N, C-alpha and C positions, 0 to 999 in steps of 0.2 A: 455140428463139432468135429465130426470126422473130415469134412471140405477142408475145414479151416486148420487141423491136424495133418492132413494131406500137402494141404498148400505149404505148410510150414518145414514142413521136410522136405518136397521136391526145391523150394529156395535153400534151402542148407545145401542140398546137393549142388546147384548151380554153382553157390559160392566156393565147396570145396573144390570141385572140379576146375573155374576158375582162378584159385589159388593155387594149387599143385597141377594142374594141367596148359592151361593156359595162360598162366601168367607170367612161366620162362618164355614162352614164343613171343609175346609181348613184347615182353622187355628186349628181346633180340632185334626184333624190328625196329622197337623206337632208339634203341642204341643206333644200326644202321642208318635210320634215317637222319639223324643229330648231326651223324658225319656225313653225309650224303653233298657232295660238292655243290648241289645247288643252291646252298645254306653260305657258300664260300663265294661265292658269287661279289665282283664289286659292281656298282652300277657304273658304267661310262658314260660319257657324256650323250650317248645316243638314245639312252631311256627320256633322256630330258628334249635331246632337240626333236626328236621322232614323234614324242608322245601325239603330236597333233600333225595326221598325214593326209592327206586326200586319198581318198579313196573309192571310185565311182560315185563322188558327191558327197558320200559319209566319212567325219570324222571318225578313225583308230583313239578311242583315249584309256585303251586298258594297258597297263604292264603284264603281260602274258607271263613272264616270269615267277610276277608274286601270285599270279591267279592260280599256276599251276600248283604253286606252294600250297596257295590256301585251300586247295582240291586235295591233298595230299594230309593236309593238317587236322582240317574241320572235324574229320569223321573218326578219327583217333580220339578227338577230343571229347565229340558224342559217346564213342564208346565208353571212355572213361567215365563222364556222368554217368550213366548205366551203370556201371563196374561198382562206384562209389555206393550208389543207393543201394543195390544189390548186398553190399557187404555191410556198410550200415545198421539195414535191416536187420538182417543176420545175425550179425554179433548180439546187437541188443536184444533179439528175440533169446537169444542162447543165455544170454544175461540172468534177462528176467526168469526164464524157465528155470534155471540153475540156484537162483535165490527163493523160489517158490519155497515156502514152511521153512525158511533159515531163517538167519538172525538179519535184522534187516540192518545191523550195524556191521555185520561183515566184512570187512572191505579185502575177502581174498581176492576176489573179483569187481574191479572196478572202470567200470566205461558210462559214458553220459551221453545224450544226442548230441551236445555242442563240440566232443572231440573229433569229429567230423567235418564242423562248421568250413574249417578254412579249405579241406580239400572239396567238399559239398559245392564251393562257392565259387572255387576256380575254372571250372569248366563253363559258367556263366558269363564271366570275367572275360574267359579266351573265345569263347565266341561274340562276345560283347565288342570286342576289339579288332574285329574281321568287321564290322559293321562300321566303327568310328572312322577304320582305316577308309574303307571306300567312301563314305561322306566325307571327309579334309579330303582324298584325293580329287572329288567330284568339283569342291566347293576350288581347289588350286586351279584345277586345271579348266573349267568358267573361266575364272579368270585371266587366264592366259588365253583363250580362244579371243577373249576379248584385248589385251595388249601381249601380241605374242613378241613384243621386243624386248618384254622385262623380261632379264636376263636372271634375276631375284627370284621370281615366280618362280622359271627353269629352275632351280637350285633348291627353292621351296621344295619343290617336286620329287627333285630327287632324292633327296635327305627322307622325303618322306616316306620312299620305297625304301632306302635303306636300314634305317630303323626299323621298317616294318618288317622287313626279313629276318634280322635280329630278332624282334617281337615273338614272330612264327617260331625261329627254332629256341627261345629261350619257353615258351610255351611248350613245346615236345621235352625238352628239359624238366620241366617243375611234373609231366604227366608221369615222366619215369620216375621222379624223385617221388614224386605221391603214390601210386604203385608200389612200390620198393618202402615205403611206412605203411602200407595198408597192411602189406604180406605179414610184416613185424608185426603191426596191430592182433592182426587175425591169429599167428603162431602163438602169440602172445598169452591173449584172453583164451584161448581153446587149451590151450596149456594145462593154463592155471586152474581151470572148469575141469580138465581129464583126471589134472590131479588131486584136487581135495573131491571128485566123487569117489564111489567104491568103485573099484573094478564090475566088481558082479554087479553093479547096478548103473554101467555106464551108457542107457541108453542116450541119452543126451547126444553124444559124439558118439555115434554106430557106422560113422562115414570108415571105408577101409584106407583114406588116407591118414586116421590119426591113429597113431599106438597109444 
């Protein structure tokens, strides 16, 4: 039982460090990336025309601009996924602990697992977007290899790449917005608990961050 209690306290501490120390830095980083010039790029005809180039007998089928953007966005989305799960479990634990021995119909603090559904599923969708992009792009490229004279195929490829650049930027914006919502939820719940508890018996919220 002691090990479980220690693990709970460790998770609470990690969540508080995330919210009060790390999150402001994360938001600054996300805002800088959202305004990164790489997202302002306009895909000119070269992306479509040069997508198939002969290089020592091998075909270069990648859009390096988008590959670089993916490598920049993917770890941030994966980190967001981990952070959402951390805040979710900590807030639910804190609410459960707060309600122990209280009126089960007490609505001072209200939180359910499904309150996190949207944020919880977002990262999975964002990562799936990357897989779907490569799958769709490879299908078009294979058709271009078969019919290099087909301008419609090249236009489709160009439009796919442009759309995905916007999708990646949108996912960064969504990541930032969800972080802000989660920060607000964390503050609202913890303050409600703090106000409802007797200050002399405030062991549930012992963090130095919570006054």
